[in-house]
C-alpha positions as CSV (number, residue, x, y, z in Angstrom):
1,M,-22.1,-69.8,-50.4
2,M,-22.7,-67.1,-47.1
3,K,-18.9,-67.9,-46.3
4,T,-17.8,-66.7,-49.7
5,K,-20.1,-63.8,-49.6
6,N,-19.0,-63.0,-46.3
7,I,-14.9,-63.1,-47.7
8,L,-16.0,-60.6,-50.6
9,L,-17.5,-58.3,-48.4
10,L,-14.1,-58.7,-46.1
11,L,-12.2,-58.0,-49.5
12,A,-14.7,-55.1,-50.7
13,C,-14.5,-52.9,-47.1
14,V,-10.1,-53.7,-47.0
15,S,-9.9,-52.0,-50.5
16,L,-12.6,-49.3,-50.0
17,F,-9.6,-48.5,-46.9
18,A,-7.1,-48.6,-48.5
19,C,-8.9,-46.1,-51.3
20,N,-9.1,-43.8,-48.5
21,Q,-6.2,-44.0,-47.3
22,Q,-4.3,-43.0,-50.8
23,P,-2.5,-39.5,-50.3
24,K,-4.4,-36.5,-51.4
25,T,-2.8,-35.1,-54.2
26,E,-2.9,-31.2,-52.8
27,T,-1.3,-28.2,-55.0
28,F,-0.9,-24.6,-55.1
29,N,0.1,-22.3,-57.8
30,I,2.8,-20.1,-58.4
31,N,2.3,-17.7,-60.8
32,I,4.2,-15.4,-62.7
33,D,3.2,-11.7,-63.7
34,L,6.7,-10.2,-65.6
35,A,7.1,-7.9,-68.0
36,N,9.8,-8.0,-71.0
37,T,8.9,-12.1,-70.8
38,E,6.9,-12.1,-74.1
39,G,7.3,-15.9,-75.6
40,K,10.1,-16.4,-73.4
41,I,10.4,-20.4,-71.4
42,A,10.2,-19.8,-67.6
43,Y,11.7,-22.7,-65.5
44,L,10.3,-23.5,-62.0
45,L,13.7,-25.7,-60.1
46,K,13.8,-26.8,-56.3
47,D,17.5,-28.1,-55.1
48,G,19.1,-27.4,-58.5
49,L,16.3,-29.8,-60.1
50,T,14.0,-28.7,-62.9
51,L,10.6,-29.3,-61.4
52,D,7.8,-27.8,-64.5
53,S,8.9,-24.9,-67.6
54,A,5.6,-22.8,-68.9
55,E,5.5,-20.8,-71.4
56,L,5.2,-17.0,-70.7
57,V,1.9,-15.5,-72.6
58,N,1.3,-12.0,-71.9
59,W,4.1,-12.0,-69.8
60,K,1.9,-14.4,-67.3
61,A,2.1,-18.2,-66.5
62,S,1.0,-20.3,-63.6
63,F,2.4,-23.5,-61.8
64,A,0.0,-26.0,-60.1
65,T,2.9,-27.4,-57.9
66,P,2.6,-29.7,-55.0
67,V,2.6,-29.8,-51.5
68,C,5.4,-31.1,-50.0
69,N,7.1,-30.9,-46.2
70,D,10.5,-30.4,-47.5
71,N,9.3,-27.6,-48.9
72,E,11.7,-24.6,-48.0
73,M,12.6,-22.9,-51.5
74,Y,11.9,-22.8,-54.8
75,S,13.7,-21.3,-58.3
76,L,12.4,-19.6,-61.4
77,M,14.9,-19.3,-64.2
78,L,15.1,-16.9,-67.7
79,K,17.1,-17.8,-70.4
80,G,19.8,-15.0,-70.0
81,W,19.7,-14.6,-66.0
82,R,23.3,-15.8,-64.8
83,R,21.4,-17.4,-61.6
84,P,17.8,-18.1,-60.3
85,F,15.6,-16.3,-58.8
86,Y,15.0,-17.8,-55.0
87,F,11.6,-17.3,-53.0
88,F,9.6,-18.9,-50.2
89,T,6.2,-19.5,-50.8
90,D,4.9,-22.0,-47.7
91,N,2.7,-24.4,-49.8
92,T,0.3,-21.7,-50.3
93,D,-0.7,-19.4,-53.7
94,V,2.0,-16.9,-54.5
95,T,2.7,-14.9,-57.1
96,L,6.2,-13.3,-58.7
97,E,6.0,-9.7,-60.1
98,G,8.4,-7.6,-61.9
99,D,10.3,-7.1,-64.5
100,A,12.3,-9.9,-66.1
101,Q,15.5,-7.4,-67.0
102,N,15.8,-6.7,-63.3
103,P,15.5,-9.7,-61.4
104,N,16.7,-8.3,-58.2
105,A,13.6,-5.9,-57.7
106,I,11.4,-9.3,-58.4
107,V,8.2,-8.9,-55.6
108,V,7.0,-12.5,-53.8
109,K,3.3,-11.7,-52.5
110,G,1.7,-14.6,-50.6
111,S,4.4,-16.2,-48.2
112,E,5.2,-15.1,-44.5
113,S,8.5,-16.5,-44.7
114,Q,9.3,-14.4,-47.9
115,D,8.3,-11.6,-46.4
116,R,10.6,-11.8,-44.3
117,L,13.0,-11.8,-46.7
118,N,12.0,-8.9,-48.0
119,A,12.3,-7.2,-44.8
120,F,15.9,-8.7,-44.5
121,T,16.8,-7.8,-48.5
122,E,14.8,-3.7,-48.1
123,G,17.6,-3.6,-45.2
124,Y,20.5,-5.1,-46.4
125,M,19.8,-3.4,-50.1
126,A,19.8,0.2,-48.7
127,L,23.3,-0.8,-46.9
128,D,24.5,-2.0,-50.5
129,E,23.3,1.3,-51.6
130,K,25.3,3.6,-49.4
131,M,28.4,1.5,-50.1
132,E,27.9,1.7,-53.8
133,R,27.4,5.7,-53.7
134,I,31.0,6.1,-51.3
135,G,32.6,3.5,-53.4
136,S,31.8,5.9,-56.5
137,Q,33.1,9.0,-54.3
138,L,36.5,7.0,-53.8
139,E,36.3,6.3,-57.2
140,E,36.4,9.7,-58.4
141,A,38.7,11.3,-55.7
142,K,41.2,8.9,-57.5
143,K,40.9,9.8,-60.4
144,A,41.4,13.2,-58.8
145,G,44.4,12.3,-57.6
146,D,43.1,13.4,-54.1
147,Q,44.9,11.1,-51.1
148,Q,43.6,12.6,-48.6
149,L,40.3,12.3,-49.4
150,V,41.5,8.5,-50.7
151,E,42.3,7.9,-47.5
152,Q,38.5,9.1,-45.8
153,L,36.6,7.4,-48.1
154,Q,38.3,4.5,-47.7
155,Q,37.8,3.7,-44.4
156,Q,34.1,5.4,-45.1
157,Y,33.9,2.1,-47.8
158,D,35.9,-0.5,-45.4
159,D,33.1,0.8,-42.2
160,A,29.7,0.0,-44.7
161,Q,30.9,-3.2,-46.2
162,E,31.2,-4.3,-41.9
163,I,28.1,-3.0,-41.6
164,E,26.6,-4.7,-44.3
165,K,28.5,-8.3,-43.0
166,M,26.8,-7.9,-39.3
167,Y,23.7,-7.2,-41.1
168,C,23.5,-11.0,-42.2
169,F,25.5,-12.4,-39.5
170,D,22.8,-10.6,-37.1
171,Y,20.1,-12.3,-39.1
172,V,21.6,-15.8,-39.1
173,W,22.4,-15.4,-34.9
174,E,19.5,-13.9,-33.4
175,H,17.0,-16.2,-36.3
176,P,18.5,-19.8,-35.9
177,T,16.0,-21.9,-36.5
178,D,14.2,-19.3,-38.8
179,P,14.6,-20.8,-42.4
180,V,15.6,-17.5,-44.6
181,A,18.1,-17.2,-42.1
182,H,19.7,-20.4,-43.5
183,Y,18.6,-19.1,-47.2
184,V,20.8,-16.0,-45.6
185,L,23.3,-17.6,-44.0
186,Y,24.2,-19.3,-47.5
187,R,23.5,-16.7,-50.0
188,Y,25.7,-14.1,-48.1
189,K,28.8,-17.1,-47.8
190,W,31.4,-15.0,-49.8
191,A,31.2,-11.6,-46.9
192,F,32.7,-14.1,-43.9
193,G,36.0,-16.2,-43.5
194,P,35.2,-20.3,-43.0
195,C,35.7,-19.7,-39.1
196,E,32.7,-17.1,-39.3
197,L,30.8,-19.1,-41.0
198,R,31.7,-22.1,-38.7
199,T,30.5,-20.0,-35.7
200,M,27.1,-19.4,-37.5
201,I,26.3,-22.8,-37.9
202,D,27.7,-23.8,-34.5
203,N,25.1,-21.8,-33.3
204,I,22.8,-22.9,-35.1
205,H,22.9,-26.9,-33.9
206,H,23.4,-25.5,-30.5
207,T,19.3,-23.7,-31.2
208,D,18.1,-26.7,-32.5
209,S,20.3,-30.3,-33.6
210,T,17.7,-31.9,-35.4
211,L,17.9,-29.0,-38.2
212,S,18.6,-29.6,-41.2
213,T,17.6,-26.8,-44.3
214,S,18.5,-27.4,-47.7
215,N,20.1,-24.0,-47.5
216,L,21.8,-25.5,-44.2
217,R,23.6,-28.6,-45.9
218,Q,24.3,-26.0,-48.5
219,A,26.2,-23.6,-46.4
220,E,27.7,-26.6,-43.9
221,E,29.4,-28.7,-47.5
222,Y,30.5,-25.2,-48.8
223,V,32.3,-24.3,-45.0
224,E,34.5,-27.9,-45.4
225,K,35.8,-26.6,-48.9
226,Q,36.6,-23.4,-47.7
227,E,38.7,-25.2,-44.7
228,R,40.3,-27.5,-47.5
229,V,41.7,-24.5,-49.7
230,Q,42.8,-22.4,-47.2
231,A,46.2,-21.0,-46.6
232,G,48.2,-24.4,-45.2
233,Q,46.6,-26.6,-47.5
234,P,47.7,-28.7,-49.9
235,I,46.6,-28.1,-53.6
236,I,43.8,-29.1,-55.1
237,D,45.3,-30.4,-58.7
238,F,43.3,-29.9,-62.1
239,T,42.7,-30.3,-65.6
240,Q,41.3,-27.5,-68.3
241,N,42.3,-26.6,-71.9
242,G,43.3,-23.6,-73.0
243,P,42.5,-21.4,-75.7
244,D,44.1,-23.5,-78.2
245,G,42.5,-26.4,-76.6
246,N,45.5,-28.1,-75.1
247,P,45.1,-29.2,-71.7
248,V,46.9,-27.6,-68.7
249,T,47.6,-29.4,-65.5
250,L,47.9,-27.1,-62.4
251,S,50.7,-29.1,-60.8
252,Q,53.0,-29.4,-63.9
253,L,52.3,-25.6,-64.5
254,A,53.1,-24.7,-61.0
255,E,56.5,-27.1,-60.6
256,G,59.8,-25.3,-59.2
257,K,57.9,-21.6,-59.7
258,L,55.5,-19.4,-57.1
259,L,52.5,-19.3,-58.9
260,L,48.5,-17.5,-58.6
261,V,46.0,-19.2,-59.6
262,D,43.3,-15.9,-60.5
263,F,39.4,-17.0,-61.1
264,W,37.8,-14.9,-62.9
265,A,35.7,-13.6,-65.9
266,S,35.7,-11.1,-68.8
267,W,32.1,-9.9,-67.8
268,C,33.4,-9.3,-64.0
269,P,33.6,-5.6,-63.9
270,D,35.7,-6.0,-60.3
271,C,37.9,-8.9,-62.0
272,R,38.9,-6.1,-64.7
273,K,39.3,-3.6,-62.1
274,A,41.3,-6.0,-60.6
275,N,43.9,-7.5,-63.7
276,P,46.1,-4.1,-64.2
277,D,47.4,-5.0,-60.6
278,V,48.6,-8.9,-61.4
279,V,49.6,-7.5,-64.3
280,A,52.0,-5.2,-62.9
281,T,52.9,-7.6,-60.0
282,W,53.9,-10.2,-63.3
283,Q,55.5,-8.0,-64.9
284,K,58.0,-7.2,-61.8
285,Y,58.5,-10.7,-60.7
286,H,58.0,-13.4,-63.4
287,E,61.9,-12.9,-64.6
288,Q,62.7,-14.0,-60.3
289,G,59.8,-17.2,-60.4
290,F,56.6,-16.0,-60.2
291,D,53.7,-17.0,-63.0
292,V,50.1,-17.0,-62.8
293,L,47.3,-19.2,-64.1
294,G,44.0,-17.1,-65.4
295,V,41.1,-19.7,-65.0
296,S,38.2,-17.9,-66.5
297,F,34.6,-18.4,-65.6
298,D,33.5,-16.9,-69.4
299,T,30.7,-19.1,-71.5
300,N,31.5,-17.2,-74.6
301,K,35.2,-18.0,-76.1
302,E,35.2,-15.1,-77.7
303,A,34.1,-12.4,-75.2
304,W,37.0,-14.4,-73.0
305,L,39.7,-13.7,-75.7
306,A,39.0,-10.4,-76.6
307,A,39.6,-9.6,-72.5
308,I,42.8,-11.2,-72.1
309,E,44.0,-9.0,-75.0
310,K,42.5,-6.0,-74.3
311,D,44.2,-6.3,-70.6
312,N,47.5,-7.9,-71.6
313,L,46.9,-11.1,-69.6
314,T,49.7,-12.6,-71.1
315,W,50.3,-15.8,-68.7
316,T,48.7,-18.8,-69.2
317,Q,44.8,-18.8,-69.4
318,V,42.2,-21.5,-69.4
319,S,38.1,-22.6,-68.8
320,D,35.9,-24.9,-69.5
321,L,33.1,-21.9,-70.7
322,Q,30.9,-23.2,-68.0
323,G,30.6,-19.9,-65.9
324,W,29.6,-20.3,-62.8
325,N,29.4,-24.2,-62.7
326,N,33.6,-24.3,-63.8
327,A,34.9,-27.6,-62.7
328,A,37.8,-26.0,-60.9
329,G,36.0,-23.4,-59.4
330,A,34.1,-25.8,-57.5
331,L,37.2,-27.3,-56.5
332,Y,38.2,-24.1,-55.0
333,A,34.5,-23.3,-53.2
334,I,34.8,-19.8,-56.0
335,S,31.8,-18.4,-54.6
336,F,32.3,-14.9,-56.5
337,I,35.2,-13.7,-58.3
338,P,38.1,-12.0,-58.8
339,Q,39.3,-14.6,-56.0
340,N,43.0,-16.1,-56.1
341,A,45.0,-18.4,-54.4
342,L,48.9,-18.0,-54.0
343,I,50.3,-22.2,-53.8
344,K,54.3,-23.1,-53.6
345,D,55.6,-26.3,-53.6
346,G,52.6,-27.7,-54.2
347,M,51.0,-26.0,-51.6
348,I,48.3,-23.2,-51.1
349,V,50.5,-20.5,-49.0
350,A,47.8,-17.2,-49.7
351,R,44.1,-17.0,-50.6
352,N,42.6,-13.7,-52.3
353,L,45.4,-11.3,-52.5
354,E,44.9,-7.7,-54.2
355,G,46.6,-4.2,-54.6
356,D,49.7,-3.7,-52.6
357,A,49.2,-6.8,-50.3
358,L,49.6,-9.3,-54.0
359,M,52.5,-7.4,-55.0
360,E,54.0,-7.5,-51.4
361,E,53.2,-11.4,-50.5
362,V,54.8,-12.9,-53.5
363,G,57.9,-10.6,-53.1
364,R,58.4,-12.2,-49.6
365,Q,57.5,-15.6,-50.6
366,L,60.2,-15.8,-53.2
367,E,62.9,-13.5,-50.6
368,K,62.1,-17.2,-49.1
Protein backbone atom coordinates (compact mmCIF):
# COMPACT_ATOMS: atom_id res chain seq x y z
CA MET A 1 0.00 0.00 0.00
CA MET A 2 2.84 2.36 0.90
CA LYS A 3 4.51 1.56 -2.38
CA THR A 4 1.31 2.41 -4.29
CA LYS A 5 1.01 5.76 -2.45
CA ASN A 6 4.61 6.61 -3.29
CA ILE A 7 4.01 5.90 -6.98
CA LEU A 8 0.85 8.04 -7.02
CA LEU A 9 2.69 10.87 -5.27
CA LEU A 10 5.52 10.63 -7.81
CA LEU A 11 3.06 10.73 -10.72
CA ALA A 12 1.31 13.76 -9.22
CA CYS A 13 4.64 15.58 -8.87
CA VAL A 14 5.60 14.74 -12.44
CA SER A 15 2.20 15.96 -13.65
CA LEU A 16 2.52 19.21 -11.71
CA PHE A 17 6.04 19.74 -13.05
CA ALA A 18 4.80 19.16 -16.60
CA CYS A 19 2.00 21.71 -16.19
CA ASN A 20 4.44 24.28 -14.87
CA GLN A 21 6.65 23.69 -17.90
CA GLN A 22 3.86 24.39 -20.43
CA PRO A 23 4.72 27.56 -22.38
CA LYS A 24 2.67 30.49 -21.24
CA THR A 25 1.00 32.18 -24.16
CA GLU A 26 1.64 35.91 -23.98
CA THR A 27 0.08 38.44 -26.30
CA PHE A 28 0.44 42.05 -27.29
CA ASN A 29 -2.15 44.29 -28.92
CA ILE A 30 -2.12 45.72 -32.41
CA ASN A 31 -4.65 48.56 -32.26
CA ILE A 32 -6.16 50.09 -35.38
CA ASP A 33 -7.59 53.62 -35.47
CA LEU A 34 -8.12 54.64 -39.09
CA ALA A 35 -10.55 57.17 -40.50
CA ASN A 36 -12.87 56.17 -43.36
CA THR A 37 -13.01 52.51 -42.34
CA GLU A 38 -16.47 52.15 -40.80
CA GLY A 39 -17.79 48.65 -41.49
CA LYS A 40 -14.67 47.53 -43.33
CA ILE A 41 -12.78 44.36 -42.49
CA ALA A 42 -9.11 44.69 -41.48
CA TYR A 43 -6.81 41.74 -42.14
CA LEU A 44 -3.64 41.16 -40.11
CA LEU A 45 -0.94 39.34 -42.06
CA LYS A 46 2.54 38.00 -41.45
CA ASP A 47 4.82 36.60 -44.15
CA GLY A 48 1.90 36.83 -46.59
CA LEU A 49 -0.42 34.70 -44.45
CA THR A 50 -3.60 36.03 -42.82
CA LEU A 51 -3.39 35.69 -39.02
CA ASP A 52 -6.64 37.36 -38.05
CA SER A 53 -9.41 39.67 -39.22
CA ALA A 54 -11.73 42.13 -37.51
CA GLU A 55 -14.49 44.54 -38.44
CA LEU A 56 -13.67 48.18 -37.78
CA VAL A 57 -16.27 49.78 -35.50
CA ASN A 58 -16.08 53.55 -35.01
CA TRP A 59 -12.91 53.32 -37.10
CA LYS A 60 -11.29 51.04 -34.51
CA ALA A 61 -10.27 47.39 -34.18
CA SER A 62 -7.74 45.45 -32.11
CA PHE A 63 -5.78 42.23 -32.57
CA ALA A 64 -4.46 40.24 -29.58
CA THR A 65 -1.33 38.82 -31.16
CA PRO A 66 0.84 36.02 -29.69
CA VAL A 67 4.41 36.96 -28.78
CA CYS A 68 6.90 35.08 -30.96
CA ASN A 69 10.61 35.02 -31.65
CA ASP A 70 10.12 35.50 -35.40
CA ASN A 71 8.52 38.90 -34.91
CA GLU A 72 10.14 40.84 -37.71
CA MET A 73 7.16 42.43 -39.44
CA TYR A 74 3.40 42.38 -39.74
CA SER A 75 1.13 43.95 -42.34
CA LEU A 76 -2.40 45.30 -42.49
CA MET A 77 -4.67 44.98 -45.51
CA LEU A 78 -8.01 46.63 -46.29
CA LYS A 79 -10.20 46.16 -49.33
CA GLY A 80 -9.31 48.77 -51.94
CA TRP A 81 -5.60 48.91 -51.08
CA ARG A 82 -3.23 47.71 -53.80
CA ARG A 83 -0.57 46.72 -51.29
CA PRO A 84 -0.54 45.87 -47.58
CA PHE A 85 0.78 48.38 -45.06
CA TYR A 86 3.89 46.93 -43.35
CA PHE A 87 4.98 47.73 -39.81
CA PHE A 88 7.15 46.57 -36.89
CA THR A 89 5.85 45.72 -33.41
CA ASP A 90 8.82 44.44 -31.32
CA ASN A 91 6.30 42.20 -29.47
CA THR A 92 4.88 45.31 -27.77
CA ASP A 93 1.52 47.08 -27.98
CA VAL A 94 1.34 49.31 -31.05
CA THR A 95 -1.29 51.61 -32.51
CA LEU A 96 -1.84 52.36 -36.19
CA GLU A 97 -3.38 55.81 -36.70
CA GLY A 98 -4.31 57.73 -39.81
CA ASP A 99 -6.70 57.63 -42.76
CA ALA A 100 -7.45 54.50 -44.77
CA GLN A 101 -7.64 56.64 -47.90
CA ASN A 102 -3.98 57.60 -47.47
CA PRO A 103 -2.17 54.43 -46.30
CA ASN A 104 1.27 55.93 -46.97
CA ALA A 105 0.63 58.44 -44.16
CA ILE A 106 -0.38 55.92 -41.48
CA VAL A 107 1.59 56.41 -38.25
CA VAL A 108 2.62 53.48 -36.04
CA LYS A 109 3.24 54.22 -32.36
CA GLY A 110 4.87 51.97 -29.73
CA SER A 111 7.74 50.17 -31.48
CA GLU A 112 11.40 51.24 -31.43
CA SER A 113 12.01 49.43 -34.71
CA GLN A 114 9.07 51.27 -36.23
CA ASP A 115 10.49 54.55 -34.92
CA ARG A 116 13.68 53.85 -36.86
CA LEU A 117 11.66 53.04 -39.96
CA ASN A 118 9.59 56.21 -39.50
CA ALA A 119 12.77 58.31 -39.33
CA PHE A 120 14.11 56.66 -42.48
CA THR A 121 10.78 57.12 -44.29
CA GLU A 122 10.55 60.80 -43.32
CA GLY A 123 13.94 61.45 -44.93
CA TYR A 124 13.02 59.42 -47.99
CA MET A 125 9.72 61.24 -48.49
CA ALA A 126 11.47 64.62 -48.33
CA LEU A 127 13.78 63.52 -51.14
CA ASP A 128 10.85 62.04 -53.07
CA GLU A 129 8.84 65.25 -52.83
CA LYS A 130 11.79 67.22 -54.18
CA MET A 131 12.10 64.82 -57.10
CA GLU A 132 8.37 65.11 -57.82
CA ARG A 133 8.61 68.91 -57.90
CA ILE A 134 11.44 68.72 -60.41
CA GLY A 135 9.45 66.16 -62.40
CA SER A 136 6.44 68.50 -62.60
CA GLN A 137 8.66 71.36 -63.76
CA LEU A 138 10.20 69.03 -66.34
CA GLU A 139 6.79 68.11 -67.76
CA GLU A 140 5.84 71.77 -68.04
CA ALA A 141 9.10 72.56 -69.82
CA LYS A 142 8.44 69.74 -72.30
CA LYS A 143 4.95 71.08 -73.00
CA ALA A 144 6.41 74.55 -73.54
CA GLY A 145 9.03 73.19 -75.92
CA ASP A 146 11.90 74.80 -73.98
CA GLN A 147 14.62 72.29 -74.86
CA GLN A 148 17.39 74.02 -72.92
CA LEU A 149 15.30 74.04 -69.74
CA VAL A 150 14.26 70.42 -70.39
CA GLU A 151 17.91 69.34 -70.45
CA GLN A 152 18.69 71.25 -67.25
CA LEU A 153 15.70 69.85 -65.39
CA GLN A 154 16.32 66.35 -66.68
CA GLN A 155 19.81 66.46 -65.22
CA GLN A 156 18.43 67.74 -61.91
CA TYR A 157 15.83 64.96 -61.91
CA ASP A 158 18.45 62.28 -62.62
CA ASP A 159 20.66 63.67 -59.84
CA ALA A 160 17.74 63.71 -57.38
CA GLN A 161 16.86 60.14 -58.30
CA GLU A 162 20.43 59.01 -57.66
CA ILE A 163 20.48 60.80 -54.27
CA GLU A 164 17.25 59.05 -53.29
CA LYS A 165 18.69 55.71 -54.34
CA MET A 166 21.91 56.24 -52.40
CA TYR A 167 19.89 57.25 -49.33
CA CYS A 168 18.47 53.71 -49.33
CA PHE A 169 21.82 52.10 -50.11
CA ASP A 170 23.61 53.96 -47.32
CA TYR A 171 21.02 52.97 -44.72
CA VAL A 172 21.31 49.28 -45.61
CA TRP A 173 25.11 49.46 -45.76
CA GLU A 174 25.49 51.28 -42.42
CA HIS A 175 22.96 49.14 -40.48
CA PRO A 176 23.56 45.60 -41.77
CA THR A 177 22.21 43.80 -38.67
CA ASP A 178 19.08 45.93 -38.28
CA PRO A 179 15.86 44.21 -39.49
CA VAL A 180 14.66 47.67 -40.55
CA ALA A 181 17.55 47.84 -43.03
CA HIS A 182 16.54 44.43 -44.39
CA TYR A 183 13.04 45.79 -44.94
CA VAL A 184 14.47 48.85 -46.73
CA LEU A 185 16.56 46.52 -48.90
CA TYR A 186 13.52 44.52 -49.97
CA ARG A 187 11.02 47.41 -50.11
CA TYR A 188 13.18 49.53 -52.41
CA LYS A 189 14.73 46.68 -54.38
CA TRP A 190 13.24 48.07 -57.59
CA ALA A 191 15.73 50.98 -57.48
CA PHE A 192 18.77 48.70 -57.80
CA GLY A 193 20.29 46.34 -60.30
CA PRO A 194 21.21 42.76 -59.38
CA CYS A 195 24.89 43.63 -58.80
CA GLU A 196 24.03 46.43 -56.33
CA LEU A 197 21.56 44.21 -54.48
CA ARG A 198 24.10 41.39 -54.29
CA THR A 199 26.69 43.82 -52.88
CA MET A 200 24.35 44.88 -50.05
CA ILE A 201 23.35 41.30 -49.26
CA ASP A 202 26.98 40.15 -49.16
CA ASN A 203 27.82 42.98 -46.76
CA ILE A 204 25.04 41.85 -44.42
CA HIS A 205 26.29 38.26 -44.42
CA HIS A 206 29.88 39.41 -43.98
CA THR A 207 28.83 41.30 -40.85
CA ASP A 208 26.83 38.38 -39.44
CA SER A 209 26.60 35.13 -41.40
CA THR A 210 23.81 33.82 -39.14
CA LEU A 211 21.29 36.55 -39.99
CA SER A 212 18.13 35.32 -41.70
CA THR A 213 15.15 37.67 -41.54
CA SER A 214 12.10 37.30 -43.74
CA ASN A 215 12.88 40.46 -45.74
CA LEU A 216 16.50 39.40 -46.23
CA ARG A 217 15.43 35.99 -47.52
CA GLN A 218 12.95 37.58 -49.89
CA ALA A 219 15.61 39.98 -51.16
CA GLU A 220 17.94 37.05 -51.82
CA GLU A 221 15.22 35.21 -53.73
CA TYR A 222 14.44 38.34 -55.72
CA VAL A 223 18.03 38.98 -56.78
CA GLU A 224 18.40 35.35 -57.84
CA LYS A 225 15.34 35.76 -60.09
CA GLN A 226 16.68 39.07 -61.38
CA GLU A 227 19.99 37.48 -62.31
CA ARG A 228 18.06 34.79 -64.17
CA VAL A 229 16.28 37.30 -66.46
CA GLN A 230 19.05 39.73 -67.36
CA ALA A 231 20.40 40.33 -70.87
CA GLY A 232 22.28 37.27 -72.09
CA GLN A 233 19.96 34.77 -70.40
CA PRO A 234 17.50 32.48 -72.20
CA ILE A 235 13.85 33.44 -72.01
CA ILE A 236 11.49 31.92 -69.45
CA ASP A 237 8.48 30.73 -71.40
CA PHE A 238 4.91 31.35 -70.28
CA THR A 239 1.34 31.17 -71.59
CA GLN A 240 -1.48 33.58 -70.76
CA ASN A 241 -4.83 34.36 -72.32
CA GLY A 242 -5.58 37.27 -74.60
CA PRO A 243 -8.70 39.43 -74.28
CA ASP A 244 -10.64 36.84 -76.32
CA GLY A 245 -9.72 34.08 -73.87
CA ASN A 246 -7.39 32.29 -76.28
CA PRO A 247 -3.96 31.28 -74.92
CA VAL A 248 -0.80 32.98 -76.18
CA THR A 249 2.62 31.35 -75.64
CA LEU A 250 5.68 33.62 -75.52
CA SER A 251 8.06 31.30 -77.39
CA GLN A 252 5.58 30.72 -80.21
CA LEU A 253 4.83 34.42 -80.68
CA ALA A 254 8.56 35.29 -80.60
CA GLU A 255 9.62 32.73 -83.17
CA GLY A 256 11.48 34.34 -86.06
CA LYS A 257 11.11 37.93 -84.85
CA LEU A 258 12.43 40.56 -82.44
CA LEU A 259 9.90 40.79 -79.63
CA LEU A 260 9.44 43.26 -76.78
CA VAL A 261 7.67 41.80 -73.75
CA ASP A 262 6.07 44.88 -72.19
CA PHE A 263 4.80 44.65 -68.58
CA TRP A 264 2.22 47.39 -67.92
CA ALA A 265 -1.28 48.16 -66.57
CA SER A 266 -4.13 50.51 -67.42
CA TRP A 267 -4.02 52.03 -63.89
CA CYS A 268 -0.26 52.79 -64.04
CA PRO A 269 0.42 56.47 -64.97
CA ASP A 270 4.06 55.84 -65.91
CA CYS A 271 3.00 52.96 -68.16
CA ARG A 272 0.49 55.14 -69.99
CA LYS A 273 3.15 57.83 -70.44
CA ALA A 274 5.55 55.25 -71.90
CA ASN A 275 3.02 53.74 -74.31
CA PRO A 276 3.46 56.37 -77.07
CA ASP A 277 7.17 55.50 -77.32
CA VAL A 278 6.34 51.81 -77.69
CA VAL A 279 3.68 52.65 -80.29
CA ALA A 280 6.15 54.79 -82.27
CA THR A 281 8.77 52.01 -82.22
CA TRP A 282 6.22 49.39 -83.28
CA GLN A 283 4.96 51.57 -86.13
CA LYS A 284 8.49 52.21 -87.42
CA TYR A 285 9.88 48.68 -87.22
CA HIS A 286 6.93 46.27 -87.30
CA GLU A 287 7.25 45.61 -91.03
CA GLN A 288 10.93 44.77 -90.49
CA GLY A 289 10.21 42.00 -87.98
CA PHE A 290 9.62 43.78 -84.68
CA ASP A 291 6.62 42.97 -82.51
CA VAL A 292 5.33 43.55 -78.97
CA LEU A 293 3.63 41.34 -76.40
CA GLY A 294 1.83 43.35 -73.73
CA VAL A 295 1.48 41.67 -70.33
CA SER A 296 -1.04 43.55 -68.21
CA PHE A 297 -1.11 43.74 -64.41
CA ASP A 298 -4.78 44.67 -64.49
CA THR A 299 -7.59 43.09 -62.50
CA ASN A 300 -10.43 44.86 -64.32
CA LYS A 301 -10.87 43.53 -67.85
CA GLU A 302 -12.98 46.48 -69.02
CA ALA A 303 -10.35 49.02 -67.88
CA TRP A 304 -7.64 46.94 -69.56
CA LEU A 305 -9.49 46.82 -72.89
CA ALA A 306 -10.35 50.52 -72.73
CA ALA A 307 -6.67 51.44 -72.24
CA ILE A 308 -5.63 49.20 -75.15
CA GLU A 309 -8.02 51.04 -77.45
CA LYS A 310 -7.30 54.54 -76.15
CA ASP A 311 -3.51 54.15 -76.35
CA ASN A 312 -3.66 52.44 -79.77
CA LEU A 313 -1.88 49.29 -78.60
CA THR A 314 -2.44 47.21 -81.73
CA TRP A 315 -0.15 44.31 -80.80
CA THR A 316 -0.90 41.09 -78.92
CA GLN A 317 -2.04 41.55 -75.32
CA VAL A 318 -2.35 39.00 -72.50
CA SER A 319 -3.25 39.02 -68.80
CA ASP A 320 -4.36 36.64 -66.08
CA LEU A 321 -6.14 39.62 -64.43
CA GLN A 322 -4.37 38.95 -61.13
CA GLY A 323 -2.79 42.40 -60.73
CA TRP A 324 0.57 42.29 -58.96
CA ASN A 325 0.21 38.51 -58.71
CA ASN A 326 0.52 38.14 -62.47
CA ALA A 327 2.25 34.78 -63.01
CA ALA A 328 4.42 35.99 -65.92
CA GLY A 329 5.47 39.00 -63.89
CA ALA A 330 6.63 36.69 -61.09
CA LEU A 331 8.76 34.69 -63.54
CA TYR A 332 10.50 37.88 -64.67
CA ALA A 333 10.85 39.32 -61.12
CA ILE A 334 8.70 42.36 -61.92
CA SER A 335 8.47 44.56 -58.80
CA PHE A 336 7.44 47.77 -60.60
CA ILE A 337 5.96 48.74 -63.94
CA PRO A 338 6.53 49.62 -66.68
CA GLN A 339 9.30 47.13 -67.37
CA ASN A 340 10.20 45.23 -70.50
CA ALA A 341 12.44 42.55 -71.95
CA LEU A 342 13.65 42.56 -75.55
CA ILE A 343 14.08 39.00 -76.83
CA LYS A 344 15.57 37.50 -79.96
CA ASP A 345 16.26 33.87 -80.93
CA GLY A 346 15.09 32.65 -77.53
CA MET A 347 17.42 34.95 -75.61
CA ILE A 348 16.96 38.17 -73.63
CA VAL A 349 19.05 40.80 -75.40
CA ALA A 350 18.12 43.92 -73.39
CA ARG A 351 16.04 44.96 -70.38
CA ASN A 352 13.95 48.01 -69.49
CA LEU A 353 14.44 50.12 -72.60
CA GLU A 354 12.54 53.39 -72.86
CA GLY A 355 12.23 56.43 -75.09
CA ASP A 356 15.03 56.93 -77.61
CA ALA A 357 16.96 54.00 -76.15
CA LEU A 358 14.13 51.63 -77.12
CA MET A 359 13.98 52.95 -80.69
CA GLU A 360 17.77 52.79 -81.10
CA GLU A 361 18.19 49.28 -79.66
CA VAL A 362 15.38 47.82 -81.76
CA GLY A 363 16.95 49.33 -84.88
CA ARG A 364 20.37 47.99 -83.92
CA GLN A 365 19.07 44.48 -83.27
CA LEU A 366 17.20 44.34 -86.57
CA GLU A 367 20.38 45.30 -88.47
CA LYS A 368 22.28 42.30 -87.10
